[in-house]
C-alpha positions, 0 to 999 in steps of 0.5 A: 679139055675142060675139067669139072670140079671134084666131088667133095662131101664131108661129115663128122662121125662120132667115132675115133679116127682109127675106127673110121680108118678101118671103115674106109681102108679095109675090104670088109669096111668099105664093102659094108657101106660102099660096094663089094671089093678086095682093097688092101691099104697097100700102095700099088695094090690092084683090086676090083670094085663090084659096081653092080650093073656096071660090072667090075671096076679095076682100081689101084691104091695110090696113097696110104697114110694111116689113119689120115688119107687113102687114095686109089684110082678107080676105073680109067678116069677117077681118083677116090680119096678119103681124108680123115681128121680127128677132132676131140674123139670125133672124126671129120671125113672128106670124100673127094672124087676127082678126075672129071672132064667135060670132054670124056665119057665113062667106060660105059659111054656116058659123058662125065658131065651127066655121070658127075651129077649122079655121083655127087648125089650118090656120095651125099647118101653114101657118107650117111651110110658110112656114118650109120655103119660106124654108128656115129 
């Protein structure tokens, strides 16, 4: 089974880390710039992302380290991690979308090799939406 590299996107947001943490670790924050969900920053919490035409995606929080890191399993294959590093009143945010494989397909029957490219482009726009939501 050949693995594909994680998707990684970083951005510096002109806001304190606690404000960015709230935007990535709460249902209200994450819904505002990503997709509707019912996440809670509690390890083991199971929640759902409303993925538009793709329906409901089951998720489970796997790591909570406030205000620096939040990870959750997304669907059957993926892991999504938000890493936050405070830098003189600003926050560097890195989004890591892992779990890609050359020989796997999504729940919707599409090969990871195709979906990964779309998701990489999507995350490029979403980190901009995150920054706009926070106002940084």
